C-alpha positions as CSV (number, residue, x, y, z in Angstrom):
1,X,-48.5,50.6,-68.5
2,X,-47.5,53.9,-66.7
3,X,-44.5,53.9,-64.3
4,X,-46.8,54.6,-61.3
5,X,-49.0,51.7,-62.2
6,X,-46.0,49.4,-62.5
7,X,-44.8,50.4,-59.1
8,X,-48.3,49.9,-57.7
9,X,-48.9,46.4,-59.1
10,X,-45.5,44.8,-59.6
11,X,-44.9,44.0,-56.0
12,X,-48.2,42.1,-55.9
13,X,-47.3,40.1,-59.0
14,X,-44.0,39.0,-57.5
15,X,-45.5,38.4,-54.1
16,X,-48.1,36.1,-55.5
17,X,-45.5,33.9,-57.1
18,X,-43.3,33.9,-54.0
19,X,-46.4,33.0,-51.9
20,X,-46.8,29.9,-54.1
21,X,-43.2,28.9,-53.9
22,X,-42.9,29.5,-50.1
23,X,-46.2,27.7,-49.5
24,X,-45.0,24.7,-51.4
25,X,-41.6,24.4,-49.6
26,X,-43.1,24.7,-46.1
27,X,-45.9,22.2,-46.9
28,X,-43.4,19.7,-48.2
29,X,-41.2,19.9,-45.1
30,X,-44.2,19.1,-42.9
31,X,-45.2,16.1,-45.0
32,X,-41.7,14.4,-45.1
33,X,-42.5,11.8,-42.4
34,X,-45.8,10.9,-44.1
35,X,-44.1,10.7,-47.5
36,X,-41.4,8.4,-46.1
37,X,-44.0,6.0,-44.6
38,X,-46.0,6.0,-47.9
39,X,-42.9,5.4,-50.1
40,X,-41.3,2.9,-47.7
41,X,-38.1,4.9,-47.2
42,X,-36.5,6.5,-44.1
43,X,-37.3,10.1,-43.3
44,X,-33.7,11.3,-43.5
45,X,-33.3,9.7,-47.0
46,X,-36.1,12.0,-48.3
47,X,-33.8,15.0,-47.8
48,X,-33.3,14.5,-51.6
49,X,-37.0,15.6,-52.1
50,X,-36.1,19.0,-50.6
51,X,-32.4,19.4,-51.5
52,X,-33.0,18.4,-55.2
53,X,-35.4,21.2,-55.5
54,X,-33.0,23.7,-53.9
55,X,-30.1,22.5,-55.9
56,X,-31.9,22.8,-59.2
57,X,-32.6,26.4,-58.2
58,X,-28.9,27.0,-57.7
59,X,-27.9,25.4,-60.9
60,X,-30.6,27.1,-63.1
61,X,-30.7,30.5,-61.5
62,X,-27.4,31.7,-63.2
63,X,-29.0,31.6,-66.6
64,X,-32.3,33.3,-65.6
65,X,-30.8,36.8,-65.9
66,X,-29.7,36.1,-69.5
67,X,-33.1,34.6,-70.4
68,X,-34.9,37.7,-69.1
69,X,-32.6,39.9,-71.1
70,X,-33.0,37.8,-74.2
71,X,-36.7,36.8,-74.2
72,X,-38.2,39.5,-72.0
73,X,-39.0,39.5,-68.2
74,X,-42.8,38.9,-68.7
75,X,-42.4,35.9,-71.0
76,X,-39.8,34.3,-68.8
77,X,-41.6,34.9,-65.6
78,X,-44.9,33.6,-67.0
79,X,-43.3,30.5,-68.4
80,X,-41.6,29.9,-65.0
81,X,-45.0,30.0,-63.2
82,X,-46.5,27.6,-65.7
83,X,-43.6,25.1,-65.3
84,X,-43.8,25.3,-61.6
85,X,-47.6,24.6,-61.6
86,X,-47.2,21.7,-64.0
87,X,-44.4,20.2,-62.0
88,X,-46.6,20.5,-58.8
89,X,-49.2,18.3,-60.6
90,X,-46.5,15.8,-61.5
91,X,-45.3,15.7,-57.8
92,X,-48.8,14.8,-56.7
93,X,-49.0,12.0,-59.2
94,X,-45.6,10.5,-58.3
95,X,-45.6,6.8,-57.4
96,X,-42.1,6.4,-56.0
97,X,-39.3,8.5,-54.5
98,X,-37.2,8.8,-57.8
99,X,-40.2,10.1,-59.7
100,X,-41.0,12.6,-56.9
101,X,-37.4,13.8,-56.9
102,X,-37.5,14.3,-60.7
103,X,-40.7,16.3,-60.5
104,X,-39.1,18.4,-57.7
105,X,-36.2,19.1,-59.9
106,X,-38.6,20.4,-62.6
107,X,-40.3,22.5,-59.9
108,X,-36.9,24.0,-59.1
109,X,-36.3,24.9,-62.7
110,X,-39.5,26.9,-62.7
111,X,-38.7,28.6,-59.4
112,X,-35.2,29.4,-60.7
113,X,-36.7,31.6,-63.4
114,X,-39.5,32.9,-61.2
115,X,-37.7,34.4,-58.2
116,X,-34.7,36.1,-59.7
117,X,-36.6,37.6,-62.7
118,X,-39.1,39.0,-60.2
119,X,-36.3,40.5,-58.1
120,X,-34.7,41.9,-61.3
121,X,-37.9,43.7,-62.1
122,X,-38.2,45.1,-58.6
123,X,-34.6,46.4,-58.7
124,X,-35.0,48.0,-62.1
125,X,-38.4,49.6,-61.3
126,X,-37.6,51.2,-57.9
127,X,-34.7,53.6,-57.0
128,X,-32.3,52.6,-54.3
129,X,-34.0,54.8,-51.7
130,X,-37.2,52.8,-52.2
131,X,-35.7,49.4,-52.7
132,X,-35.7,48.1,-49.1
133,X,-39.4,49.2,-48.7
134,X,-40.3,47.6,-52.0
135,X,-38.6,44.3,-51.1
136,X,-40.2,44.2,-47.7
137,X,-43.6,44.8,-49.3
138,X,-43.0,41.8,-51.6
139,X,-41.8,39.6,-48.8
140,X,-44.7,40.3,-46.4
141,X,-47.4,38.7,-48.6
142,X,-45.0,36.0,-49.5
143,X,-44.5,35.1,-45.8
144,X,-48.2,34.2,-45.7
145,X,-47.0,31.0,-47.4
146,X,-44.8,29.9,-44.5
147,X,-47.5,31.1,-42.1
148,X,-50.2,28.9,-43.7
149,X,-48.0,26.2,-45.2
150,X,-47.1,24.1,-42.1
151,X,-50.7,24.1,-40.8
152,X,-52.3,23.5,-44.2
153,X,-49.8,20.8,-44.9
154,X,-50.4,19.2,-41.6
155,X,-54.2,19.2,-42.0
156,X,-54.0,17.9,-45.5
157,X,-51.7,15.0,-44.5
158,X,-53.9,14.3,-41.5
159,X,-57.2,14.3,-43.3
160,X,-56.2,13.4,-46.9
161,X,-52.9,12.2,-48.4
162,X,-49.5,13.9,-48.9
163,X,-50.1,13.9,-52.6
164,X,-52.8,16.5,-52.2
165,X,-50.4,19.1,-50.8
166,X,-49.0,19.7,-54.3
167,X,-52.3,20.3,-55.9
168,X,-52.8,23.4,-53.7
169,X,-50.3,25.1,-56.0
170,X,-52.6,24.9,-59.0
171,X,-55.1,27.7,-58.3
172,X,-52.4,29.9,-56.9
173,X,-50.2,29.3,-60.0
174,X,-53.1,30.2,-62.3
175,X,-53.7,33.4,-60.4
176,X,-50.0,34.3,-60.6
177,X,-50.0,33.6,-64.3
178,X,-52.9,35.9,-64.9
179,X,-51.4,38.7,-62.8
180,X,-48.0,38.3,-64.6
181,X,-49.6,38.6,-68.1
182,X,-51.5,41.7,-67.0
183,X,-49.1,43.7,-64.8
184,X,-45.5,42.4,-65.3
185,X,-43.2,44.9,-67.0
186,X,-41.4,43.4,-70.1
187,X,-37.8,44.5,-69.5
188,X,-35.6,43.2,-72.2
189,X,-32.0,44.1,-73.2
190,X,-31.5,45.7,-76.6
191,X,-28.3,43.6,-77.1
192,X,-28.4,40.6,-74.8
193,X,-25.1,39.0,-74.0
194,X,-24.4,35.6,-75.6
195,X,-25.1,32.6,-73.3
196,X,-22.1,31.1,-71.5
197,X,-22.8,27.4,-72.0
198,X,-19.3,26.3,-71.0
199,X,-19.6,28.3,-67.8
200,X,-23.0,26.7,-67.1
201,X,-21.6,23.2,-67.6
202,X,-18.7,23.9,-65.3
203,X,-20.5,25.8,-62.5
204,X,-23.7,23.8,-62.7
205,X,-21.9,20.4,-62.9
206,X,-19.5,21.2,-60.1
207,X,-22.2,22.5,-57.8
208,X,-24.5,19.6,-58.5
209,X,-21.8,17.0,-58.0
210,X,-20.6,18.6,-54.7
211,X,-24.2,18.7,-53.4
212,X,-24.8,15.1,-54.5
213,X,-21.7,14.0,-52.6
214,X,-23.1,15.6,-49.4
215,X,-26.4,13.8,-50.1
216,X,-25.0,10.3,-50.4
217,X,-22.2,10.6,-47.8
218,X,-23.2,8.2,-45.0
219,X,-26.4,7.1,-46.9
220,X,-25.0,4.8,-49.6
221,X,-22.1,2.5,-49.9
222,X,-19.6,4.8,-51.6
223,X,-16.0,3.9,-51.0
224,X,-13.4,6.4,-49.9
225,X,-11.5,6.3,-53.2
226,X,-14.6,7.0,-55.5
227,X,-15.8,9.7,-53.0
228,X,-12.4,11.4,-53.1
229,X,-12.2,11.2,-56.9
230,X,-15.7,12.7,-57.3
231,X,-14.9,15.4,-54.7
232,X,-11.7,16.3,-56.6
233,X,-13.7,16.4,-59.8
234,X,-16.3,18.8,-58.3
235,X,-13.6,21.1,-56.9
236,X,-11.8,21.0,-60.3
237,X,-14.9,22.0,-62.2
238,X,-15.6,24.9,-59.9
239,X,-12.0,26.0,-60.1
240,X,-12.1,25.7,-63.9
241,X,-15.1,27.9,-63.9
242,X,-13.2,30.6,-61.9
243,X,-10.5,30.4,-64.5
244,X,-13.0,30.4,-67.4
245,X,-15.0,33.4,-66.0
246,X,-11.9,35.6,-66.0
247,X,-11.2,34.9,-69.7
248,X,-14.5,35.4,-71.4
249,X,-16.3,38.7,-72.2
250,X,-19.7,37.5,-70.9
251,X,-19.3,34.9,-68.2
252,X,-22.3,33.1,-66.6
253,X,-21.5,34.7,-63.3
254,X,-19.3,37.8,-63.4
255,X,-17.0,37.2,-60.5
256,X,-15.6,40.7,-60.9
257,X,-18.6,42.1,-59.1
258,X,-17.2,40.5,-55.9
259,X,-14.7,43.4,-55.9
260,X,-17.5,45.6,-54.6
261,X,-17.0,45.2,-50.9
262,X,-20.7,45.4,-49.8
263,X,-21.7,42.9,-52.4
264,X,-18.9,40.6,-51.5
265,X,-19.6,40.6,-47.8
266,X,-23.3,40.1,-48.4
267,X,-22.8,37.1,-50.7
268,X,-19.9,35.5,-48.8
269,X,-21.3,36.2,-45.4
270,X,-24.8,35.2,-46.4
271,X,-23.4,31.9,-47.9
272,X,-21.9,30.9,-44.6
273,X,-24.8,32.0,-42.5
274,X,-27.3,30.0,-44.6
275,X,-25.2,26.9,-44.1
276,X,-26.2,27.1,-40.5
277,X,-29.9,27.9,-40.9
278,X,-30.5,26.0,-44.1
279,X,-31.1,22.7,-42.4
280,X,-33.8,23.9,-39.9
281,X,-36.9,23.8,-42.2
282,X,-36.1,20.1,-42.7
283,X,-34.9,19.2,-39.2
284,X,-37.6,20.9,-37.1
285,X,-40.5,18.9,-38.5
286,X,-38.5,15.7,-37.7
287,X,-38.0,16.9,-34.1
288,X,-41.6,17.7,-33.7
289,X,-43.1,14.6,-35.3
290,X,-40.5,11.9,-34.8
291,X,-38.8,13.3,-31.7
292,X,-41.7,14.7,-29.7
293,X,-44.4,12.4,-31.3
294,X,-46.7,15.2,-32.5
295,X,-49.1,14.6,-35.4
296,X,-48.4,16.4,-38.6
297,X,-51.1,19.1,-38.1
298,X,-49.8,20.0,-34.7
299,X,-46.2,20.0,-36.0
300,X,-47.4,22.5,-38.6
301,X,-48.9,24.7,-36.0
302,X,-45.5,24.7,-34.2
303,X,-44.0,26.3,-37.3
304,X,-46.5,29.2,-37.5
305,X,-45.1,31.5,-34.8
306,X,-41.8,31.7,-36.7
307,X,-43.5,32.9,-39.9
308,X,-45.7,35.3,-37.9
309,X,-42.7,36.9,-36.2
310,X,-41.0,37.1,-39.6
311,X,-43.9,39.1,-41.0
312,X,-43.9,41.4,-38.0
313,X,-40.2,42.1,-38.3
314,X,-40.6,43.3,-41.9
315,X,-42.6,46.3,-40.7
316,X,-39.7,47.5,-38.5
317,X,-36.6,46.2,-40.2
318,X,-36.1,49.4,-42.3
319,X,-36.1,51.5,-39.2
320,X,-33.8,49.2,-37.3
321,X,-31.3,49.3,-40.2
322,X,-31.6,53.1,-40.6
323,X,-30.9,53.6,-36.8
324,X,-28.3,50.9,-36.1
325,X,-26.6,50.4,-39.5
326,X,-26.0,47.2,-41.5
327,X,-22.7,46.4,-39.8
328,X,-23.9,46.3,-36.2
329,X,-27.2,44.7,-37.1
330,X,-25.6,41.8,-39.1
331,X,-22.9,41.1,-36.5
332,X,-25.2,41.1,-33.5
333,X,-28.2,39.5,-35.2
334,X,-26.1,36.6,-36.6
335,X,-25.0,35.7,-33.0
336,X,-28.6,35.9,-31.8
337,X,-29.7,33.4,-34.6
338,X,-27.0,31.0,-33.5
339,X,-28.0,31.2,-29.9
340,X,-31.6,30.6,-30.8
341,X,-30.7,27.5,-32.8
342,X,-28.6,26.2,-29.9
343,X,-31.6,26.5,-27.6
344,X,-33.4,23.9,-29.8
345,X,-31.0,21.4,-28.4
346,X,-32.9,21.6,-25.1
347,X,-36.3,20.8,-26.6
348,X,-37.6,17.4,-25.7
349,X,-40.8,15.6,-24.7
350,X,-41.0,17.4,-21.4
351,X,-40.4,20.9,-22.8
352,X,-43.3,23.3,-22.1
353,X,-45.2,24.3,-25.2
354,X,-44.8,28.0,-24.4
355,X,-41.0,27.7,-24.4
356,X,-41.1,26.1,-27.9
357,X,-43.4,28.8,-29.2
358,X,-41.1,31.5,-27.7
359,X,-38.1,29.9,-29.5
360,X,-40.0,29.8,-32.8
361,X,-40.9,33.5,-32.4
362,X,-37.3,34.4,-31.8
363,X,-36.1,32.4,-34.8
364,X,-38.5,34.0,-37.2
365,X,-37.8,37.4,-35.8
366,X,-34.1,37.2,-36.1
367,X,-34.1,35.3,-39.4
368,X,-36.3,37.9,-41.0
369,X,-34.1,40.8,-40.0
370,X,-31.0,38.8,-41.2
371,X,-32.4,38.0,-44.7
372,X,-33.7,41.6,-45.2
373,X,-30.3,42.9,-44.3
374,X,-28.2,40.6,-46.4
375,X,-30.5,40.7,-49.5
376,X,-30.7,44.5,-49.6
377,X,-27.1,45.2,-48.8
378,X,-26.0,43.3,-51.9
379,X,-27.3,46.1,-54.1
380,X,-26.2,49.1,-52.1
381,X,-23.2,49.9,-54.3
382,X,-24.1,48.0,-57.5
383,X,-24.7,50.1,-60.6
384,X,-28.1,49.8,-62.4
385,X,-26.4,48.3,-65.4
386,X,-25.1,45.4,-63.3
387,X,-28.3,44.8,-61.3
388,X,-29.3,41.8,-63.4
389,X,-26.0,40.1,-62.9
390,X,-25.8,41.0,-59.2
391,X,-29.3,39.6,-58.7
392,X,-28.4,36.4,-60.5
393,X,-25.2,35.9,-58.5
394,X,-26.8,36.7,-55.2
395,X,-29.8,34.3,-55.8
396,X,-27.4,31.5,-57.0
397,X,-25.3,31.7,-53.9
398,X,-28.3,31.9,-51.6
399,X,-29.9,28.7,-53.1
400,X,-26.6,26.9,-53.2
401,X,-25.8,27.6,-49.6
402,X,-29.3,26.5,-48.6
403,X,-28.8,23.2,-50.5
404,X,-25.5,22.6,-48.7
405,X,-27.0,23.7,-45.4
406,X,-29.8,21.2,-45.7
407,X,-27.4,18.4,-46.7
408,X,-25.1,19.3,-43.8
409,X,-27.9,19.3,-41.3
410,X,-29.1,15.9,-42.4
411,X,-25.5,14.6,-42.6
412,X,-24.7,15.8,-39.0
413,X,-27.9,14.2,-37.7
414,X,-27.1,10.9,-39.4
415,X,-23.6,11.0,-38.1
416,X,-24.7,11.3,-34.5
417,X,-27.5,8.8,-34.9
418,X,-24.9,6.2,-36.0
419,X,-26.3,2.8,-36.8
420,X,-29.4,3.2,-34.8
421,X,-32.9,3.1,-36.4
422,X,-34.6,6.4,-37.1
423,X,-37.7,5.0,-35.4
424,X,-35.8,5.2,-32.1
425,X,-37.3,8.3,-30.7
426,X,-34.7,9.1,-27.9
427,X,-31.8,8.4,-30.2
428,X,-33.1,10.5,-33.0
429,X,-33.9,13.4,-30.6
430,X,-30.4,13.2,-29.2
431,X,-28.9,13.3,-32.7
432,X,-31.1,16.2,-33.7
433,X,-29.9,18.1,-30.6
434,X,-26.2,17.6,-31.6
435,X,-27.1,18.8,-35.1
436,X,-28.7,22.0,-33.7
437,X,-25.6,22.7,-31.6
438,X,-23.3,22.2,-34.6
439,X,-25.4,24.4,-36.8
440,X,-25.5,27.0,-34.1
441,X,-21.7,27.1,-33.8
442,X,-21.4,27.5,-37.6
443,X,-23.9,30.4,-37.6
444,X,-22.2,32.2,-34.8
445,X,-18.8,31.8,-36.5
446,X,-20.3,33.4,-39.7
447,X,-20.7,36.7,-37.9
448,X,-17.0,37.3,-38.3
449,X,-17.5,37.9,-42.1
450,X,-19.6,41.0,-41.3
451,X,-16.7,42.7,-39.4
452,X,-15.4,43.9,-42.8
453,X,-18.3,46.2,-43.2
454,X,-18.0,49.9,-42.4
455,X,-20.6,51.8,-40.2
456,X,-21.8,53.8,-43.2
457,X,-22.3,50.8,-45.6
458,X,-25.8,50.5,-46.9
459,X,-26.9,54.0,-46.1
460,X,-28.0,54.6,-49.7
461,X,-30.7,52.0,-49.0
462,X,-31.5,52.2,-45.3
463,X,-31.7,55.9,-44.9
464,X,-34.4,56.4,-47.6
465,X,-36.4,53.4,-46.3
466,X,-36.0,54.5,-42.7
467,X,-37.4,57.9,-43.6
468,X,-40.7,56.4,-44.3
469,X,-40.7,56.0,-48.0
470,X,-42.9,53.3,-49.5
């Protein structure tokens, strides 16, 4: 396939897969209360259905770059789409919570190979001056998933059953598989690096154990001594990986890339920021359905303004970054996100609908600008030869921070709820309000990490995109 044809069709291939992944995640969040009632568990306990998926992404993403280099981008991407589609069917057939969580882990494995490999192909196909525009083009169609997901999920749950939400992925997955086979470039390294299995065991094991501890804290009877021992083990495994990565020629995640200032700020700052916003997709449906007493379909409608605003921002984010620069945008926008999250602490049964819609619009608008800025800044000063590793590291940290953020949001809510039943509407609403305030404070504090940027940072990306290149 010619270079011009690859540039023309590749964004559509990646966008179709992202549409499926985003549609799935937003549908699942809306259906959590119905799942809990069907499986006879509490809604907060089903955070594992969401977090297990995100965690499997974080654990498996580090090896996706090596697999693409070793087996070819097209083969890995196509296999990932097929795994994701098959896992969706298994989710719909699940008869209990453990089976559903296991199927979600398999879904995460598929998504772990799908998203980073697609991003690697985008980075290798487009020059830096066209990178922001290409990424925005990919994200705009993918945002149709969050736009439709809450409403489609709410309607499916209202008229059918929660199991049917997973079967929606099947036709989309088949379409993505067909497009990938036809239009995906088959990038492959001539001499792929050997796999770092020791690094995978240390990093994956430590991250998974740490996330699991956040999951079970306050939910199960885990004594202080076992919890402290497991926490020490998780930290030791991650520390051992840092030691290991500095002593092997081809580590799983090459930590030396963090010496690049823009990459380091993007990854570290993005990690802390996502800790604050990572819990919102899980907590907001709980606020709407359990706190405000809205049906699932109406709760889904309440999520649509955020996705619509996110799509709108993608059309102007390049111009905003070109005019204001990455440093100013990230510092100010992070504070605006935190302020918006804090405003959700004022949402209750008597809140006007127009006010909730306005909050949703602001959240989608600011989040979209934030993610576009953080994701593109990571590659501003990275050489082409390191693009695969940089994409792998950035994707891993993004998913890991989202997993921790979701667990923290649920943990904070459970902490303030105390021993009260989650069916107590006023008590749950109050606990959610405290959680929003806590996450808002964490988000605002994360803006400090972007002070290390310089005014000219990111110009290699923003100036070309702001000039109107597509």
